[in-house]
Biopython code that builds the backbone (N, CA, C, O; Angstrom):
import numpy as np
from Bio.PDB.StructureBuilder import StructureBuilder

atoms = [
    (1, "MET", "N", (1.350, 42.427, -18.789)),
    (1, "MET", "CA", (0.790, 43.157, -17.673)),
    (1, "MET", "C", (0.369, 42.158, -16.587)),
    (1, "MET", "O", (-0.359, 41.204, -16.861)),
    (2, "ALA", "N", (0.835, 42.387, -15.356)),
    (2, "ALA", "CA", (0.496, 41.491, -14.245)),
    (2, "ALA", "C", (-0.905, 41.796, -13.758)),
    (2, "ALA", "O", (-1.324, 42.951, -13.676)),
    (3, "THR", "N", (-1.608, 40.739, -13.439)),
    (3, "THR", "CA", (-2.968, 40.903, -12.919)),
    (3, "THR", "C", (-2.978, 40.568, -11.431)),
    (3, "THR", "O", (-2.013, 40.021, -10.897)),
    (4, "LYS", "N", (-4.078, 40.904, -10.776)),
    (4, "LYS", "CA", (-4.239, 40.578, -9.364)),
    (4, "LYS", "C", (-4.131, 39.067, -9.152)),
    (4, "LYS", "O", (-3.580, 38.606, -8.152)),
    (5, "PHE", "N", (-4.663, 38.309, -10.106)),
    (5, "PHE", "CA", (-4.612, 36.846, -10.026)),
    (5, "PHE", "C", (-3.173, 36.362, -10.053)),
    (5, "PHE", "O", (-2.812, 35.450, -9.309)),
    (6, "ASP", "N", (-2.338, 36.968, -10.908)),
    (6, "ASP", "CA", (-0.927, 36.571, -10.977)),
    (6, "ASP", "C", (-0.228, 36.836, -9.647)),
    (6, "ASP", "O", (0.593, 36.031, -9.207)),
    (7, "ASN", "N", (-0.548, 37.959, -9.005)),
    (7, "ASN", "CA", (0.065, 38.290, -7.723)),
    (7, "ASN", "C", (-0.362, 37.302, -6.639)),
    (7, "ASN", "O", (0.441, 36.940, -5.779)),
    (8, "THR", "N", (-1.610, 36.868, -6.678)),
    (8, "THR", "CA", (-2.107, 35.898, -5.699)),
    (8, "THR", "C", (-1.379, 34.576, -5.857)),
    (8, "THR", "O", (-0.981, 33.961, -4.868)),
    (9, "ILE", "N", (-1.203, 34.141, -7.087)),
    (9, "ILE", "CA", (-0.481, 32.891, -7.339)),
    (9, "ILE", "C", (0.963, 33.024, -6.877)),
    (9, "ILE", "O", (1.519, 32.102, -6.281)),
    (10, "ASP", "N", (1.571, 34.187, -7.156)),
    (10, "ASP", "CA", (2.954, 34.413, -6.760)),
    (10, "ASP", "C", (3.079, 34.393, -5.240)),
    (10, "ASP", "O", (4.014, 33.798, -4.704)),
    (11, "LEU", "N", (2.144, 35.040, -4.543)),
    (11, "LEU", "CA", (2.159, 35.060, -3.086)),
    (11, "LEU", "C", (1.943, 33.654, -2.530)),
    (11, "LEU", "O", (2.647, 33.241, -1.608)),
    (12, "ALA", "N", (0.979, 32.918, -3.078)),
    (12, "ALA", "CA", (0.709, 31.549, -2.622)),
    (12, "ALA", "C", (1.935, 30.673, -2.849)),
    (12, "ALA", "O", (2.261, 29.830, -2.013)),
    (13, "SER", "N", (2.604, 30.867, -3.957)),
    (13, "SER", "CA", (3.812, 30.097, -4.256)),
    (13, "SER", "C", (4.898, 30.382, -3.221)),
    (13, "SER", "O", (5.589, 29.468, -2.773)),
    (14, "GLN", "N", (5.045, 31.643, -2.847)),
    (14, "GLN", "CA", (6.040, 32.010, -1.840)),
    (14, "GLN", "C", (5.694, 31.413, -0.479)),
    (14, "GLN", "O", (6.576, 30.956, 0.249)),
    (15, "VAL", "N", (4.408, 31.419, -0.141)),
    (15, "VAL", "CA", (3.969, 30.846, 1.128)),
    (15, "VAL", "C", (4.239, 29.347, 1.154)),
    (15, "VAL", "O", (4.718, 28.819, 2.157)),
    (16, "VAL", "N", (3.938, 28.667, 0.070)),
    (16, "VAL", "CA", (4.189, 27.222, -0.015)),
    (16, "VAL", "C", (5.679, 26.935, 0.118)),
    (16, "VAL", "O", (6.073, 26.021, 0.842)),
    (17, "ASP", "N", (6.507, 27.707, -0.574)),
    (17, "ASP", "CA", (7.951, 27.497, -0.486)),
    (17, "ASP", "C", (8.461, 27.756, 0.932)),
    (17, "ASP", "O", (9.318, 27.023, 1.428)),
    (18, "ARG", "N", (7.940, 28.789, 1.581)),
    (18, "ARG", "CA", (8.348, 29.098, 2.960)),
    (18, "ARG", "C", (7.933, 27.969, 3.895)),
    (18, "ARG", "O", (8.710, 27.543, 4.749)),
    (19, "LEU", "N", (6.705, 27.487, 3.729)),
    (19, "LEU", "CA", (6.225, 26.378, 4.548)),
    (19, "LEU", "C", (7.099, 25.142, 4.345)),
    (19, "LEU", "O", (7.435, 24.452, 5.307)),
    (20, "GLY", "N", (7.465, 24.867, 3.104)),
    (20, "GLY", "CA", (8.341, 23.730, 2.824)),
    (20, "GLY", "C", (9.692, 23.883, 3.501)),
    (20, "GLY", "O", (10.236, 22.920, 4.043)),
    (21, "ASP", "N", (10.239, 25.108, 3.468)),
    (21, "ASP", "CA", (11.516, 25.374, 4.144)),
    (21, "ASP", "C", (11.401, 25.128, 5.650)),
    (21, "ASP", "O", (12.272, 24.504, 6.257)),
    (22, "ILE", "N", (10.318, 25.626, 6.237)),
    (22, "ILE", "CA", (10.108, 25.462, 7.675)),
    (22, "ILE", "C", (9.972, 23.985, 8.028)),
    (22, "ILE", "O", (10.567, 23.526, 9.004)),
    (23, "LYS", "N", (9.196, 23.236, 7.247)),
    (23, "LYS", "CA", (9.022, 21.805, 7.514)),
    (23, "LYS", "C", (10.351, 21.054, 7.398)),
    (23, "LYS", "O", (10.608, 20.129, 8.168)),
    (24, "ALA", "N", (11.189, 21.445, 6.447)),
    (24, "ALA", "CA", (12.502, 20.815, 6.300)),
    (24, "ALA", "C", (13.376, 21.119, 7.517)),
    (24, "ALA", "O", (14.089, 20.240, 8.002)),
    (25, "GLN", "N", (13.324, 22.347, 8.008)),
    (25, "GLN", "CA", (14.092, 22.707, 9.201)),
    (25, "GLN", "C", (13.595, 21.943, 10.421)),
    (25, "GLN", "O", (14.393, 21.478, 11.235)),
    (26, "ILE", "N", (12.285, 21.814, 10.546)),
    (26, "ILE", "CA", (11.710, 21.063, 11.665)),
    (26, "ILE", "C", (12.167, 19.603, 11.613)),
    (26, "ILE", "O", (12.511, 19.021, 12.642)),
    (27, "ALA", "N", (12.170, 19.018, 10.419)),
    (27, "ALA", "CA", (12.610, 17.623, 10.272)),
    (27, "ALA", "C", (14.073, 17.469, 10.700)),
    (27, "ALA", "O", (14.433, 16.506, 11.376)),
    (28, "GLU", "N", (14.900, 18.422, 10.301)),
    (28, "GLU", "CA", (16.309, 18.374, 10.693)),
    (28, "GLU", "C", (16.453, 18.512, 12.210)),
    (28, "GLU", "O", (17.229, 17.788, 12.834)),
    (29, "LEU", "N", (15.708, 19.436, 12.793)),
    (29, "LEU", "CA", (15.781, 19.637, 14.242)),
    (29, "LEU", "C", (15.261, 18.422, 15.000)),
    (29, "LEU", "O", (15.803, 18.077, 16.050)),
    (30, "LYS", "N", (14.221, 17.769, 14.490)),
    (30, "LYS", "CA", (13.706, 16.559, 15.137)),
    (30, "LYS", "C", (14.735, 15.443, 15.116)),
    (30, "LYS", "O", (14.845, 14.682, 16.077)),
    (31, "ALA", "N", (15.490, 15.340, 14.027)),
    (31, "ALA", "CA", (16.541, 14.325, 13.947)),
    (31, "ALA", "C", (17.646, 14.627, 14.959)),
    (31, "ALA", "O", (18.144, 13.718, 15.623)),
    (32, "VAL", "N", (18.027, 15.884, 15.078)),
    (32, "VAL", "CA", (19.035, 16.277, 16.064)),
    (32, "VAL", "C", (18.517, 16.010, 17.466)),
    (32, "VAL", "O", (19.248, 15.498, 18.314)),
    (33, "GLU", "N", (17.227, 16.362, 17.722)),
    (33, "GLU", "CA", (16.617, 16.132, 19.027)),
    (33, "GLU", "C", (16.635, 14.645, 19.378)),
    (33, "GLU", "O", (16.990, 14.279, 20.499)),
    (34, "ALA", "N", (16.257, 13.789, 18.436)),
    (34, "ALA", "CA", (16.234, 12.340, 18.689)),
    (34, "ALA", "C", (17.630, 11.832, 19.043)),
    (34, "ALA", "O", (17.777, 10.994, 19.932)),
    (35, "ASN", "N", (18.646, 12.331, 18.358)),
    (35, "ASN", "CA", (20.021, 11.920, 18.635)),
    (35, "ASN", "C", (20.448, 12.376, 20.028)),
    (35, "ASN", "O", (21.067, 11.609, 20.765)),
    (36, "LEU", "N", (20.125, 13.607, 20.393)),
    (36, "LEU", "CA", (20.491, 14.113, 21.718)),
    (36, "LEU", "C", (19.754, 13.358, 22.823)),
    (36, "LEU", "O", (20.336, 13.059, 23.866)),
    (37, "ILE", "N", (18.482, 13.051, 22.601)),
    (37, "ILE", "CA", (17.719, 12.277, 23.584)),
    (37, "ILE", "C", (18.341, 10.897, 23.770)),
    (37, "ILE", "O", (18.462, 10.409, 24.894)),
    (38, "ALA", "N", (18.733, 10.274, 22.665)),
    (38, "ALA", "CA", (19.378, 8.951, 22.758)),
    (38, "ALA", "C", (20.678, 9.036, 23.560)),
    (38, "ALA", "O", (20.969, 8.153, 24.366)),
    (39, "LEU", "N", (21.447, 10.082, 23.344)),
    (39, "LEU", "CA", (22.695, 10.252, 24.099)),
    (39, "LEU", "C", (22.414, 10.417, 25.589)),
    (39, "LEU", "O", (23.122, 9.852, 26.422)),
    (40, "ILE", "N", (21.379, 11.191, 25.927)),
    (40, "ILE", "CA", (21.022, 11.391, 27.337)),
    (40, "ILE", "C", (20.555, 10.073, 27.953)),
    (40, "ILE", "O", (20.960, 9.730, 29.064)),
    (41, "ILE", "N", (19.710, 9.338, 27.245)),
    (41, "ILE", "CA", (19.219, 8.050, 27.756)),
    (41, "ILE", "C", (20.370, 7.078, 27.962)),
    (41, "ILE", "O", (20.403, 6.340, 28.947)),
    (42, "ASN", "N", (21.312, 7.081, 27.029)),
    (42, "ASN", "CA", (22.435, 6.142, 27.097)),
    (42, "ASN", "C", (23.412, 6.436, 28.226)),
    (42, "ASN", "O", (24.270, 5.603, 28.518)),
    (43, "THR", "N", (23.306, 7.606, 28.877)),
    (43, "THR", "CA", (24.164, 7.850, 30.042)),
    (43, "THR", "C", (23.785, 6.930, 31.189)),
    (43, "THR", "O", (24.611, 6.626, 32.049)),
    (44, "GLY", "N", (22.504, 6.476, 31.200)),
    (44, "GLY", "CA", (22.039, 5.624, 32.278)),
    (44, "GLY", "C", (21.624, 6.401, 33.515)),
    (44, "GLY", "O", (21.192, 5.804, 34.501)),
    (45, "ASP", "N", (21.747, 7.713, 33.480)),
    (45, "ASP", "CA", (21.371, 8.545, 34.622)),
    (45, "ASP", "C", (19.894, 8.914, 34.541)),
    (45, "ASP", "O", (19.338, 9.044, 33.450)),
    (46, "SER", "N", (19.261, 9.083, 35.707)),
    (46, "SER", "CA", (17.855, 9.497, 35.712)),
    (46, "SER", "C", (17.721, 11.009, 35.592)),
    (46, "SER", "O", (16.670, 11.513, 35.194)),
    (47, "VAL", "N", (18.781, 11.733, 35.935)),
    (47, "VAL", "CA", (18.799, 13.190, 35.797)),
    (47, "VAL", "C", (20.158, 13.598, 35.273)),
    (47, "VAL", "O", (21.189, 13.135, 35.761)),
    (48, "VAL", "N", (20.156, 14.470, 34.276)),
    (48, "VAL", "CA", (21.393, 15.010, 33.733)),
    (48, "VAL", "C", (21.297, 16.530, 33.820)),
    (48, "VAL", "O", (20.366, 17.133, 33.285)),
    (49, "GLU", "N", (22.259, 17.139, 34.493)),
    (49, "GLU", "CA", (22.261, 18.585, 34.693)),
    (49, "GLU", "C", (23.180, 19.247, 33.675)),
    (49, "GLU", "O", (24.333, 18.851, 33.505)),
    (50, "GLY", "N", (22.650, 20.257, 33.005)),
    (50, "GLY", "CA", (23.466, 21.106, 32.158)),
    (50, "GLY", "C", (23.669, 22.419, 32.885)),
    (50, "GLY", "O", (23.207, 22.572, 34.016)),
    (51, "SER", "N", (24.352, 23.376, 32.259)),
    (51, "SER", "CA", (24.543, 24.660, 32.927)),
    (51, "SER", "C", (23.275, 25.502, 32.875)),
    (51, "SER", "O", (23.081, 26.372, 33.724)),
    (52, "THR", "N", (22.404, 25.258, 31.891)),
    (52, "THR", "CA", (21.165, 26.023, 31.755)),
    (52, "THR", "C", (19.930, 25.149, 31.922)),
    (52, "THR", "O", (18.921, 25.592, 32.471)),
    (53, "PHE", "N", (20.005, 23.924, 31.457)),
    (53, "PHE", "CA", (18.843, 23.038, 31.473)),
    (53, "PHE", "C", (19.140, 21.773, 32.249)),
    (53, "PHE", "O", (20.293, 21.426, 32.507)),
    (54, "ARG", "N", (18.066, 21.095, 32.612)),
    (54, "ARG", "CA", (18.120, 19.832, 33.345)),
    (54, "ARG", "C", (17.253, 18.844, 32.581)),
    (54, "ARG", "O", (16.147, 19.190, 32.164)),
    (55, "ALA", "N", (17.734, 17.626, 32.390)),
    (55, "ALA", "CA", (16.965, 16.590, 31.700)),
    (55, "ALA", "C", (16.650, 15.472, 32.688)),
    (55, "ALA", "O", (17.543, 14.930, 33.338)),
    (56, "ALA", "N", (15.370, 15.137, 32.788)),
    (56, "ALA", "CA", (14.937, 14.030, 33.644)),
    (56, "ALA", "C", (14.496, 12.883, 32.743)),
    (56, "ALA", "O", (13.669, 13.070, 31.851)),
    (57, "VAL", "N", (15.047, 11.709, 32.975)),
    (57, "VAL", "CA", (14.755, 10.526, 32.169)),
    (57, "VAL", "C", (13.819, 9.625, 32.957)),
    (57, "VAL", "O", (14.100, 9.293, 34.109)),
    (58, "SER", "N", (12.715, 9.228, 32.351)),
    (58, "SER", "CA", (11.811, 8.292, 33.018)),
    (58, "SER", "C", (11.447, 7.179, 32.050)),
    (58, "SER", "O", (11.298, 7.397, 30.847)),
    (59, "THR", "N", (11.310, 5.996, 32.599)),
    (59, "THR", "CA", (10.983, 4.830, 31.791)),
    (59, "THR", "C", (9.626, 4.288, 32.223)),
    (59, "THR", "O", (9.375, 4.097, 33.413)),
    (60, "THR", "N", (8.760, 4.045, 31.260)),
    (60, "THR", "CA", (7.448, 3.476, 31.512)),
    (60, "THR", "C", (7.481, 2.015, 31.077)),
    (60, "THR", "O", (7.868, 1.701, 29.951)),
    (61, "ALA", "N", (7.076, 1.138, 31.968)),
    (61, "ALA", "CA", (7.127, -0.298, 31.693)),
    (61, "ALA", "C", (6.013, -0.714, 30.734)),
    (61, "ALA", "O", (5.026, -0.001, 30.556)),
    (62, "ASP", "N", (6.196, -1.889, 30.121)),
    (62, "ASP", "CA", (5.148, -2.474, 29.291)),
    (62, "ASP", "C", (3.910, -2.719, 30.138)),
    (62, "ASP", "O", (4.013, -2.914, 31.349)),
    (63, "ARG", "N", (2.761, -2.710, 29.520)),
    (63, "ARG", "CA", (1.529, -3.041, 30.222)),
    (63, "ARG", "C", (0.601, -3.766, 29.269)),
    (63, "ARG", "O", (0.693, -3.618, 28.050)),
    (64, "THR", "N", (-0.273, -4.532, 29.832)),
    (64, "THR", "CA", (-1.251, -5.248, 29.018)),
    (64, "THR", "C", (-2.648, -4.825, 29.432)),
    (64, "THR", "O", (-2.890, -4.418, 30.568)),
    (65, "SER", "N", (-3.548, -4.934, 28.486)),
    (65, "SER", "CA", (-4.950, -4.658, 28.786)),
    (65, "SER", "C", (-5.805, -5.584, 27.941)),
    (65, "SER", "O", (-5.369, -6.083, 26.903)),
    (66, "LEU", "N", (-7.006, -5.802, 28.391)),
    (66, "LEU", "CA", (-7.923, -6.678, 27.689)),
    (66, "LEU", "C", (-8.479, -5.971, 26.455)),
    (66, "LEU", "O", (-8.867, -4.805, 26.532)),
    (67, "ASP", "N", (-8.519, -6.658, 25.338)),
    (67, "ASP", "CA", (-9.129, -6.121, 24.124)),
    (67, "ASP", "C", (-10.639, -6.169, 24.337)),
    (67, "ASP", "O", (-11.259, -7.227, 24.234)),
    (68, "VAL", "N", (-11.216, -5.015, 24.633)),
    (68, "VAL", "CA", (-12.614, -4.943, 25.046)),
    (68, "VAL", "C", (-13.566, -5.410, 23.945)),
    (68, "VAL", "O", (-14.541, -6.104, 24.233)),
    (69, "LYS", "N", (-13.304, -5.048, 22.713)),
    (69, "LYS", "CA", (-14.197, -5.453, 21.622)),
    (69, "LYS", "C", (-14.192, -6.965, 21.442)),
    (69, "LYS", "O", (-15.239, -7.584, 21.253)),
    (70, "ALA", "N", (-13.010, -7.544, 21.504)),
    (70, "ALA", "CA", (-12.927, -8.994, 21.365)),
    (70, "ALA", "C", (-13.597, -9.688, 22.545)),
    (70, "ALA", "O", (-14.271, -10.704, 22.372)),
    (71, "ALA", "N", (-13.413, -9.143, 23.738)),
    (71, "ALA", "CA", (-14.034, -9.740, 24.923)),
    (71, "ALA", "C", (-15.550, -9.664, 24.837)),
    (71, "ALA", "O", (-16.244, -10.627, 25.164)),
    (72, "GLU", "N", (-16.057, -8.537, 24.404)),
    (72, "GLU", "CA", (-17.512, -8.388, 24.289)),
    (72, "GLU", "C", (-18.084, -9.397, 23.307)),
    (72, "GLU", "O", (-19.101, -10.032, 23.586)),
    (73, "ALA", "N", (-17.434, -9.547, 22.159)),
    (73, "ALA", "CA", (-17.925, -10.495, 21.158)),
    (73, "ALA", "C", (-17.887, -11.928, 21.694)),
    (73, "ALA", "O", (-18.827, -12.701, 21.508)),
    (74, "LYS", "N", (-16.795, -12.261, 22.353)),
    (74, "LYS", "CA", (-16.649, -13.625, 22.850)),
    (74, "LYS", "C", (-17.583, -13.908, 24.029)),
    (74, "LYS", "O", (-18.120, -15.009, 24.148)),
    (75, "LEU", "N", (-17.771, -12.923, 24.889)),
    (75, "LEU", "CA", (-18.638, -13.120, 26.047)),
    (75, "LEU", "C", (-20.087, -13.372, 25.653)),
    (75, "LEU", "O", (-20.870, -13.903, 26.440)),
    (76, "ARG", "N", (-20.432, -12.993, 24.446)),
    (76, "ARG", "CA", (-21.793, -13.274, 23.971)),
    (76, "ARG", "C", (-21.993, -14.773, 23.804)),
    (76, "ARG", "O", (-23.112, -15.285, 23.855)),
    (77, "GLU", "N", (-20.915, -15.433, 23.611)),
    (77, "GLU", "CA", (-20.992, -16.891, 23.535)),
    (77, "GLU", "C", (-20.777, -17.458, 24.941)),
    (77, "GLU", "O", (-20.129, -16.812, 25.765)),
    (78, "LEU", "N", (-21.282, -18.599, 25.219)),
    (78, "LEU", "CA", (-21.106, -19.204, 26.545)),
    (78, "LEU", "C", (-19.885, -20.111, 26.559)),
    (78, "LEU", "O", (-19.423, -20.567, 25.514)),
    (79, "GLY", "N", (-19.380, -20.360, 27.730)),
    (79, "GLY", "CA", (-18.283, -21.300, 27.885)),
    (79, "GLY", "C", (-16.895, -20.707, 27.707)),
    (79, "GLY", "O", (-15.985, -21.421, 27.286)),
    (80, "VAL", "N", (-16.699, -19.454, 28.006)),
    (80, "VAL", "CA", (-15.388, -18.816, 27.874)),
    (80, "VAL", "C", (-14.509, -19.206, 29.055)),
    (80, "VAL", "O", (-14.945, -19.131, 30.204)),
    (81, "ASP", "N", (-13.273, -19.625, 28.779)),
    (81, "ASP", "CA", (-12.359, -19.937, 29.872)),
    (81, "ASP", "C", (-11.210, -18.917, 29.908)),
    (81, "ASP", "O", (-11.086, -18.075, 29.019)),
    (82, "GLY", "N", (-10.394, -19.006, 30.925)),
    (82, "GLY", "CA", (-9.332, -18.029, 31.154)),
    (82, "GLY", "C", (-8.282, -17.968, 30.063)),
    (82, "GLY", "O", (-7.684, -16.916, 29.837)),
    (83, "ARG", "N", (-8.049, -19.082, 29.381)),
    (83, "ARG", "CA", (-7.031, -19.091, 28.332)),
    (83, "ARG", "C", (-7.394, -18.141, 27.203)),
    (83, "ARG", "O", (-6.516, -17.526, 26.598)),
    (84, "TRP", "N", (-8.674, -18.021, 26.920)),
    (84, "TRP", "CA", (-9.100, -17.122, 25.840)),
    (84, "TRP", "C", (-8.725, -15.684, 26.169)),
    (84, "TRP", "O", (-8.252, -14.955, 25.297)),
    (85, "PHE", "N", (-8.932, -15.263, 27.425)),
    (85, "PHE", "CA", (-8.625, -13.886, 27.804)),
    (85, "PHE", "C", (-7.141, -13.582, 27.678)),
    (85, "PHE", "O", (-6.767, -12.500, 27.225)),
    (86, "SER", "N", (-6.293, -14.521, 28.073)),
    (86, "SER", "CA", (-4.858, -14.276, 27.984)),
    (86, "SER", "C", (-4.381, -14.180, 26.536)),
    (86, "SER", "O", (-3.395, -13.500, 26.252)),
    (87, "LYS", "N", (-5.072, -14.855, 25.625)),
    (87, "LYS", "CA", (-4.700, -14.786, 24.204)),
    (87, "LYS", "C", (-5.160, -13.489, 23.549)),
    (87, "LYS", "O", (-4.653, -13.131, 22.486)),
    (88, "ASN", "N", (-6.100, -12.782, 24.154)),
    (88, "ASN", "CA", (-6.676, -11.587, 23.554)),
    (88, "ASN", "C", (-6.341, -10.314, 24.332)),
    (88, "ASN", "O", (-7.153, -9.392, 24.408)),
    (89, "GLN", "N", (-5.167, -10.274, 24.896)),
    (89, "GLN", "CA", (-4.718, -9.071, 25.580)),
    (89, "GLN", "C", (-3.856, -8.241, 24.642)),
    (89, "GLN", "O", (-3.083, -8.774, 23.847)),
    (90, "LYS", "N", (-4.004, -6.933, 24.751)),
    (90, "LYS", "CA", (-3.144, -6.023, 24.004)),
    (90, "LYS", "C", (-1.945, -5.693, 24.879)),
    (90, "LYS", "O", (-2.070, -5.594, 26.099)),
    (91, "VAL", "N", (-0.800, -5.525, 24.265)),
    (91, "VAL", "CA", (0.396, -5.139, 25.001)),
    (91, "VAL", "C", (0.768, -3.736, 24.574)),
    (91, "VAL", "O", (0.960, -3.462, 23.390)),
    (92, "THR", "N", (0.866, -2.853, 25.551)),
    (92, "THR", "CA", (1.352, -1.507, 25.292)),
    (92, "THR", "C", (2.813, -1.499, 25.686)),
    (92, "THR", "O", (3.154, -1.706, 26.850)),
    (93, "ARG", "N", (3.662, -1.263, 24.723)),
    (93, "ARG", "CA", (5.098, -1.321, 24.970)),
    (93, "ARG", "C", (5.547, -0.169, 25.853)),
    (93, "ARG", "O", (5.051, 0.952, 25.738)),
    (94, "GLY", "N", (6.483, -0.460, 26.725)),
    (94, "GLY", "CA", (7.049, 0.574, 27.573)),
    (94, "GLY", "C", (7.917, 1.508, 26.754)),
    (94, "GLY", "O", (8.300, 1.190, 25.628)),
    (95, "TYR", "N", (8.217, 2.631, 27.310)),
    (95, "TYR", "CA", (9.040, 3.608, 26.608)),
    (95, "TYR", "C", (9.793, 4.446, 27.621)),
    (95, "TYR", "O", (9.470, 4.457, 28.808)),
    (96, "THR", "N", (10.787, 5.137, 27.139)),
    (96, "THR", "CA", (11.567, 6.036, 27.962)),
    (96, "THR", "C", (11.391, 7.433, 27.421)),
    (96, "THR", "O", (11.460, 7.644, 26.211)),
    (97, "SER", "N", (11.163, 8.389, 28.301)),
    (97, "SER", "CA", (11.013, 9.764, 27.869)),
    (97, "SER", "C", (12.018, 10.643, 28.588)),
    (97, "SER", "O", (12.486, 10.316, 29.679)),
    (98, "VAL", "N", (12.340, 11.758, 27.962)),
    (98, "VAL", "CA", (13.256, 12.725, 28.544)),
    (98, "VAL", "C", (12.527, 14.054, 28.614)),
    (98, "VAL", "O", (12.028, 14.550, 27.604)),
    (99, "ARG", "N", (12.465, 14.630, 29.805)),
    (99, "ARG", "CA", (11.834, 15.932, 30.000)),
    (99, "ARG", "C", (12.925, 16.938, 30.308)),
    (99, "ARG", "O", (13.703, 16.756, 31.245)),
    (100, "VAL", "N", (12.980, 17.998, 29.521)),
    (100, "VAL", "CA", (13.992, 19.028, 29.714)),
    (100, "VAL", "C", (13.315, 20.268, 30.274)),
    (100, "VAL", "O", (12.282, 20.707, 29.768)),
    (101, "SER", "N", (13.904, 20.829, 31.322)),
    (101, "SER", "CA", (13.359, 22.036, 31.925)),
    (101, "SER", "C", (14.497, 22.964, 32.304)),
    (101, "SER", "O", (15.647, 22.544, 32.429)),
    (102, "ALA", "N", (14.159, 24.237, 32.485)),
    (102, "ALA", "CA", (15.170, 25.198, 32.905)),
    (102, "ALA", "C", (15.611, 24.867, 34.320)),
    (102, "ALA", "O", (14.802, 24.457, 35.152)),
    (103, "ARG", "N", (16.875, 25.044, 34.583)),
    (103, "ARG", "CA", (17.395, 24.791, 35.929)),
    (103, "ARG", "C", (16.918, 25.882, 36.861)),
    (103, "ARG", "O", (16.750, 27.031, 36.452)),
    (104, "LYS", "N", (16.702, 25.524, 38.109)),
    (104, "LYS", "CA", (16.345, 26.506, 39.120)),
    (104, "LYS", "C", (17.618, 27.170, 39.616)),
    (104, "LYS", "O", (18.620, 26.496, 39.855)),
    (105, "SER", "N", (17.585, 28.465, 39.770)),
    (105, "SER", "CA", (18.770, 29.151, 40.239)),
    (105, "SER", "C", (19.002, 28.828, 41.709)),
    (105, "SER", "O", (18.057, 28.619, 42.469)),
    (106, "GLY", "N", (20.245, 28.791, 42.088)),
    (106, "GLY", "CA", (20.595, 28.439, 43.462)),
    (106, "GLY", "C", (20.328, 29.528, 44.470)),
    (106, "GLY", "O", (20.099, 29.232, 45.643)),
    (107, "GLY", "N", (20.349, 30.793, 44.047)),
    (107, "GLY", "CA", (20.182, 31.888, 44.988)),
    (107, "GLY", "C", (18.931, 32.684, 44.729)),
    (107, "GLY", "O", (18.264, 32.511, 43.709)),
    (108, "ALA", "N", (18.620, 33.558, 45.663)),
    (108, "ALA", "CA", (17.460, 34.428, 45.500)),
    (108, "ALA", "C", (17.777, 35.551, 44.531)),
    (108, "ALA", "O", (18.929, 35.962, 44.394)),
    (109, "LEU", "N", (16.755, 36.039, 43.868)),
    (109, "LEU", "CA", (16.944, 37.130, 42.917)),
    (109, "LEU", "C", (16.972, 38.458, 43.601)),
    (109, "LEU", "O", (17.124, 39.488, 42.944)),
]
sb = StructureBuilder()
sb.init_structure("model")
sb.init_model(0)
sb.init_chain("A")
sb.init_seg("    ")
for serial, (resi, resn, name, xyz) in enumerate(atoms, 1):
    if name == "N":
        sb.init_residue(resn, " ", resi, " ")
    sb.init_atom(name, np.array(xyz, "f"), 0.0, 1.0, " ", f" {name:<3s}", serial, name[0])
structure = sb.get_structure()
């Protein structure tokens, strides 16, 4: 005889399996998305027009910033010179992103 507890476990099991299926599909779609983004970036164009969508490619350059915690600790000591600051900079690597949006229609509705 099935109990309410058995039904709850069965339902939870189905939910977990469904969630696992969805996560697997998302992982597959993310891999496809990454491949398509790489193909768009590799065209070398800043804008790629499709029949329905438009992709804009933008590249962000590397940047550096001072490691504030390290600077604060070191500044407590006297005699800091410029070489120390250049050795304690963080580098944020540049990246390229692709933004996809619906194309604007050419005529009025």
